[in-house]
DRENPA-3360 file (N, C-alpha, C; in nm, 2 decimals, always signed):
BEGIN
1 = XXXXXXXX = -1.09/+1.26/-1.79/-1.16/+1.38/-1.75/-1.21/+1.37/-1.61 ~ -1.19/+1.50/-1.54/-1.24/+1.51/-1.40/-1.35/+1.61/-1.41 ~ -1.46/+1.58/-1.34/-1.57/+1.67/-1.32/-1.64/+1.64/-1.18 ~ -1.74/+1.73/-1.16/-1.82/+1.71/-1.04/-1.90/+1.60/-1.06 ~ -1.93/+1.52/-0.95/-2.03/+1.41/-0.96/-2.17/+1.46/-1.00 ~ -2.24/+1.37/-1.07/-2.39/+1.41/-1.09/-2.47/+1.29/-1.02 ~ -2.60/+1.33/-1.00/-2.68/+1.22/-0.95/-2.68/+1.09/-1.03 ~ -2.67/+1.10/-1.16/-2.67/+0.98/-1.24/-2.55/+0.88/-1.22;
9 = XXXXXXXX = -2.44/+0.95/-1.15/-2.33/+0.88/-1.12/-2.34/+0.78/-1.01 ~ -2.43/+0.80/-0.93/-2.44/+0.73/-0.79/-2.42/+0.58/-0.80 ~ -2.49/+0.52/-0.89/-2.46/+0.36/-0.90/-2.32/+0.33/-0.93 ~ -2.26/+0.40/-1.02/-2.11/+0.37/-1.05/-2.04/+0.40/-0.93 ~ -2.05/+0.51/-0.86/-1.97/+0.54/-0.75/-1.99/+0.44/-0.63 ~ -2.11/+0.39/-0.61/-2.14/+0.29/-0.51/-2.07/+0.17/-0.56 ~ -2.06/+0.13/-0.67/-1.99/+0.00/-0.71/-1.84/+0.02/-0.69 ~ -1.78/+0.14/-0.73/-1.65/+0.17/-0.70/-1.62/+0.16/-0.54;
17 = XXXXXXXX = -1.71/+0.22/-0.46/-1.68/+0.23/-0.31/-1.68/+0.08/-0.26 ~ -1.74/-0.03/-0.33/-1.72/-0.16/-0.27/-1.60/-0.22/-0.28 ~ -1.50/-0.16/-0.36/-1.37/-0.19/-0.38/-1.28/-0.15/-0.25 ~ -1.34/-0.07/-0.17/-1.26/-0.03/-0.05/-1.27/-0.15/+0.05 ~ -1.16/-0.15/+0.14/-1.16/-0.26/+0.23/-1.27/-0.24/+0.34 ~ -1.31/-0.11/+0.36/-1.42/-0.07/+0.47/-1.52/+0.03/+0.41 ~ -1.59/+0.00/+0.31/-1.68/+0.09/+0.25/-1.77/+0.16/+0.35 ~ -1.81/+0.29/+0.34/-1.89/+0.36/+0.43/-2.00/+0.43/+0.34;
25 = XXXXXXXX = -2.11/+0.36/+0.29/-2.20/+0.42/+0.20/-2.27/+0.55/+0.25 ~ -2.27/+0.56/+0.39/-2.34/+0.68/+0.44/-2.26/+0.81/+0.40 ~ -2.12/+0.79/+0.38/-2.05/+0.91/+0.32/-2.09/+0.97/+0.20 ~ -2.15/+0.89/+0.12/-2.19/+0.92/-0.02/-2.34/+0.99/-0.01 ~ -2.40/+0.99/+0.10/-2.53/+1.07/+0.12/-2.51/+1.21/+0.09 ~ -2.58/+1.27/+0.00/-2.58/+1.42/-0.01/-2.59/+1.51/+0.11 ~ -2.65/+1.45/+0.21/-2.66/+1.54/+0.33/-2.54/+1.52/+0.42 ~ -2.44/+1.43/+0.39/-2.34/+1.43/+0.47/-2.23/+1.54/+0.46;
33 = XXXXXXXX = -2.25/+1.62/+0.35/-2.17/+1.74/+0.34/-2.05/+1.73/+0.26 ~ -2.02/+1.61/+0.21/-1.90/+1.60/+0.12/-1.91/+1.65/-0.01 ~ -1.79/+1.68/-0.08/-1.79/+1.71/-0.21/-1.73/+1.59/-0.30 ~ -1.76/+1.57/-0.41/-1.73/+1.45/-0.49/-1.70/+1.48/-0.62 ~ -1.57/+1.44/-0.66/-1.53/+1.45/-0.80/-1.52/+1.31/-0.87 ~ -1.54/+1.31/-1.00/-1.52/+1.17/-1.06/-1.43/+1.18/-1.17 ~ -1.36/+1.07/-1.20/-1.28/+1.06/-1.32/-1.35/+0.97/-1.42 ~ -1.36/+1.02/-1.55/-1.43/+0.94/-1.64/-1.35/+0.89/-1.76;
41 = XXXXXXXX = -1.39/+0.78/-1.82/-1.32/+0.73/-1.94/-1.43/+0.69/-2.03 ~ -1.43/+0.76/-2.15/-1.55/+0.73/-2.25/-1.68/+0.74/-2.18 ~ -1.70/+0.85/-2.10/-1.82/+0.89/-2.04/-1.85/+0.80/-1.92 ~ -1.79/+0.70/-1.89/-1.80/+0.61/-1.77/-1.72/+0.66/-1.66 ~ -1.79/+0.65/-1.53/-1.72/+0.69/-1.41/-1.62/+0.57/-1.37 ~ -1.49/+0.60/-1.37/-1.39/+0.50/-1.33/-1.32/+0.53/-1.21 ~ -1.35/+0.63/-1.15/-1.28/+0.68/-1.02/-1.36/+0.79/-0.95 ~ -1.31/+0.81/-0.83/-1.38/+0.93/-0.76/-1.28/+0.97/-0.63;
49 = XXXXXXXX = -1.32/+1.10/-0.59/-1.25/+1.14/-0.46/-1.37/+1.21/-0.39 ~ -1.38/+1.18/-0.27/-1.47/+1.23/-0.17/-1.40/+1.31/-0.06 ~ -1.43/+1.43/-0.05/-1.37/+1.51/+0.07/-1.48/+1.60/+0.13 ~ -1.43/+1.63/+0.26/-1.53/+1.71/+0.33/-1.45/+1.85/+0.37 ~ -1.49/+1.96/+0.31/-1.42/+2.08/+0.33/-1.42/+2.12/+0.47 ~ -1.32/+2.20/+0.51/-1.29/+2.26/+0.65/-1.16/+2.28/+0.66 ~ -1.12/+2.31/+0.78/-0.97/+2.33/+0.81/-0.93/+2.25/+0.93 ~ -0.89/+2.13/+0.93/-0.85/+2.07/+0.80/-0.96/+2.02/+0.72;
57 = XXXXXXXX = -0.94/+2.01/+0.58/-1.02/+1.93/+0.49/-0.99/+1.79/+0.51 ~ -1.09/+1.71/+0.50/-1.07/+1.56/+0.51/-1.09/+1.49/+0.38 ~ -0.99/+1.42/+0.32/-1.01/+1.36/+0.20/-1.05/+1.21/+0.25 ~ -1.17/+1.18/+0.23/-1.22/+1.06/+0.31/-1.21/+0.93/+0.21 ~ -1.23/+0.94/+0.08/-1.23/+0.83/+0.00/-1.17/+0.85/-0.13 ~ -1.08/+0.78/-0.20/-1.04/+0.79/-0.33/-1.03/+0.64/-0.39 ~ -1.10/+0.62/-0.50/-1.10/+0.49/-0.56/-1.08/+0.52/-0.71 ~ -0.99/+0.44/-0.77/-0.98/+0.42/-0.91/-1.00/+0.28/-0.95;
65 = XXXXXXXX = -1.09/+0.25/-1.05/-1.10/+0.11/-1.09/-0.97/+0.05/-1.13 ~ -0.93/-0.07/-1.10/-0.81/-0.14/-1.13/-0.77/-0.12/-1.28 ~ -0.87/-0.13/-1.36/-0.83/-0.13/-1.50/-0.78/+0.01/-1.56 ~ -0.81/+0.11/-1.47/-0.77/+0.25/-1.50/-0.67/+0.31/-1.41 ~ -0.60/+0.23/-1.33/-0.49/+0.27/-1.24/-0.36/+0.29/-1.32 ~ -0.27/+0.37/-1.26/-0.14/+0.40/-1.32/-0.16/+0.49/-1.45 ~ -0.26/+0.56/-1.46/-0.29/+0.66/-1.57/-0.29/+0.81/-1.52 ~ -0.26/+0.82/-1.39/-0.26/+0.95/-1.33/-0.40/+1.00/-1.29;
73 = XXXXXXXX = -0.50/+0.91/-1.28/-0.63/+0.95/-1.24/-0.64/+1.00/-1.10 ~ -0.58/+0.92/-1.01/-0.57/+0.96/-0.87/-0.51/+1.10/-0.84 ~ -0.40/+1.12/-0.92/-0.32/+1.24/-0.90/-0.42/+1.36/-0.95 ~ -0.49/+1.34/-1.07/-0.57/+1.44/-1.13/-0.67/+1.48/-1.03 ~ -0.74/+1.38/-0.97/-0.86/+1.40/-0.88/-0.79/+1.49/-0.76 ~ -0.68/+1.45/-0.70/-0.64/+1.54/-0.59/-0.59/+1.67/-0.64 ~ -0.54/+1.69/-0.75/-0.49/+1.82/-0.80/-0.62/+1.91/-0.81 ~ -0.72/+1.85/-0.87/-0.85/+1.93/-0.88/-0.90/+1.98/-0.73;
81 = XXXXXXXX = -0.89/+1.88/-0.64/-0.94/+1.92/-0.51/-0.85/+2.02/-0.45 ~ -0.72/+2.01/-0.48/-0.63/+2.12/-0.43/-0.66/+2.25/-0.50 ~ -0.69/+2.27/-0.62/-0.72/+2.38/-0.69/-0.85/+2.44/-0.63 ~ -0.95/+2.35/-0.58/-1.08/+2.41/-0.52/-1.06/+2.44/-0.37 ~ -0.94/+2.42/-0.31/-0.93/+2.44/-0.18/-0.86/+2.57/-0.15 ~ -0.89/+2.65/-0.05/-0.82/+2.77/-0.03/-0.67/+2.76/+0.01 ~ -0.59/+2.84/-0.04/-0.45/+2.84/+0.00/-0.43/+2.83/+0.15 ~ -0.34/+2.76/+0.19/-0.31/+2.75/+0.34/-0.41/+2.65/+0.42;
89 = XXXXXXXX = -0.49/+2.59/+0.35/-0.58/+2.49/+0.42/-0.51/+2.36/+0.43 ~ -0.52/+2.30/+0.53/-0.45/+2.17/+0.56/-0.55/+2.07/+0.51 ~ -0.50/+1.97/+0.44/-0.58/+1.85/+0.39/-0.53/+1.72/+0.47 ~ -0.62/+1.65/+0.52/-0.57/+1.52/+0.60/-0.64/+1.40/+0.53 ~ -0.58/+1.28/+0.54/-0.64/+1.17/+0.49/-0.58/+1.06/+0.59 ~ -0.64/+0.93/+0.57/-0.58/+0.82/+0.63/-0.56/+0.71/+0.52 ~ -0.46/+0.64/+0.53/-0.41/+0.54/+0.44/-0.36/+0.42/+0.51 ~ -0.40/+0.30/+0.46/-0.36/+0.17/+0.53/-0.21/+0.16/+0.51;
97 = XXXXXXXX = -0.15/+0.11/+0.61/-0.01/+0.09/+0.62/+0.05/-0.01/+0.51 ~ -0.04/-0.10/+0.47/-0.01/-0.19/+0.37/-0.02/-0.14/+0.22 ~ -0.09/-0.02/+0.20/-0.11/+0.03/+0.07/+0.00/+0.13/+0.02 ~ +0.11/+0.04/-0.02/+0.23/+0.14/-0.06/+0.21/+0.20/-0.18 ~ +0.13/+0.16/-0.27/+0.10/+0.24/-0.39/+0.04/+0.37/-0.36 ~ -0.06/+0.38/-0.28/-0.13/+0.50/-0.25/-0.02/+0.58/-0.17 ~ +0.04/+0.52/-0.08/+0.14/+0.60/+0.00/+0.25/+0.68/-0.09 ~ +0.29/+0.61/-0.20/+0.38/+0.68/-0.29/+0.31/+0.80/-0.37;
105 = XXXXXXXX = +0.20/+0.78/-0.40/+0.12/+0.89/-0.47/+0.11/+1.01/-0.37 ~ +0.07/+0.98/-0.24/+0.05/+1.08/-0.14/+0.17/+1.15/-0.13 ~ +0.28/+1.08/-0.10/+0.42/+1.14/-0.10/+0.44/+1.24/-0.21 ~ +0.43/+1.19/-0.33/+0.45/+1.28/-0.45/+0.36/+1.41/-0.45 ~ +0.24/+1.40/-0.39/+0.16/+1.50/-0.38/+0.19/+1.61/-0.27 ~ +0.29/+1.57/-0.19/+0.32/+1.65/-0.07/+0.28/+1.62/+0.06 ~ +0.21/+1.51/+0.08/+0.16/+1.47/+0.20/+0.27/+1.41/+0.28 ~ +0.26/+1.45/+0.42/+0.36/+1.40/+0.52/+0.28/+1.31/+0.63;
113 = XXXXXXXX = +0.34/+1.22/+0.68/+0.29/+1.13/+0.79/+0.31/+1.21/+0.92 ~ +0.19/+1.22/+0.97/+0.17/+1.29/+1.10/+0.14/+1.19/+1.22 ~ +0.09/+1.08/+1.20/+0.06/+0.99/+1.30/+0.05/+0.85/+1.25 ~ +0.08/+0.75/+1.33/+0.05/+0.61/+1.30/-0.07/+0.57/+1.40 ~ -0.16/+0.51/+1.32/-0.27/+0.46/+1.40/-0.29/+0.32/+1.39 ~ -0.25/+0.25/+1.50/-0.24/+0.09/+1.50/-0.37/+0.03/+1.47 ~ -0.48/+0.09/+1.51/-0.61/+0.02/+1.50/-0.70/+0.11/+1.39 ~ -0.63/+0.16/+1.29/-0.71/+0.25/+1.20/-0.82/+0.18/+1.12;
121 = XXXXXXXX = -0.79/+0.06/+1.10/-0.88/-0.03/+1.02/-0.90/-0.16/+1.08 ~ -1.01/-0.22/+1.05/-1.03/-0.36/+1.11/-0.93/-0.46/+1.08 ~ -0.86/-0.44/+0.96/-0.76/-0.52/+0.92/-0.62/-0.49/+0.96 ~ -0.61/-0.37/+1.02/-0.47/-0.33/+1.06/-0.44/-0.19/+1.07 ~ -0.32/-0.15/+1.07/-0.27/-0.01/+1.10/-0.29/+0.07/+0.97 ~ -0.28/+0.19/+1.01/-0.29/+0.31/+0.90/-0.21/+0.41/+0.94 ~ -0.19/+0.52/+0.85/-0.12/+0.64/+0.88/-0.21/+0.75/+0.86 ~ -0.20/+0.86/+0.94/-0.27/+0.98/+0.91/-0.17/+1.07/+0.83;
129 = XXXXXXXX = -0.21/+1.13/+0.73/-0.12/+1.21/+0.64/-0.18/+1.35/+0.64 ~ -0.08/+1.45/+0.62/-0.12/+1.58/+0.60/-0.06/+1.66/+0.49 ~ -0.12/+1.75/+0.43/-0.05/+1.84/+0.33/-0.12/+1.97/+0.35 ~ -0.05/+2.07/+0.31/-0.11/+2.21/+0.31/-0.12/+2.27/+0.17 ~ -0.23/+2.32/+0.13/-0.24/+2.37/+0.00/-0.16/+2.49/-0.01 ~ -0.07/+2.50/-0.12/+0.03/+2.60/-0.14/-0.02/+2.71/-0.24 ~ -0.12/+2.68/-0.32/-0.17/+2.77/-0.42/-0.10/+2.78/-0.55 ~ +0.00/+2.69/-0.56/+0.07/+2.68/-0.69/+0.00/+2.59/-0.79;
% end
């Protein structure tokens, strides 16, 4: 199930964020202006998507617990974000060059590589990707 995050989800989201190679806890602060969706299994938060609306909208973080990957949860989170984003709005994100699984998902969702960022991460290169919400 995909739903809006609730204050009670904060601890679970923070634990998931620690799975990122470069966690940024300040992005989860409610005053940062982001929107947060969660994926749940049996009532427990097992994934989330954090994005910052605008044009372009920036998809800042997506995490799904390893035990719940390959179940369509990442796709479902992005599809819900697309449904909430006005048609014609660009969505951008950054992905590590070594994260081929995420790149496949983003490709399937219609994202295209717009830039190579050699120093995107402390551990190496990344790609900036972009998609435009088409309203379908």
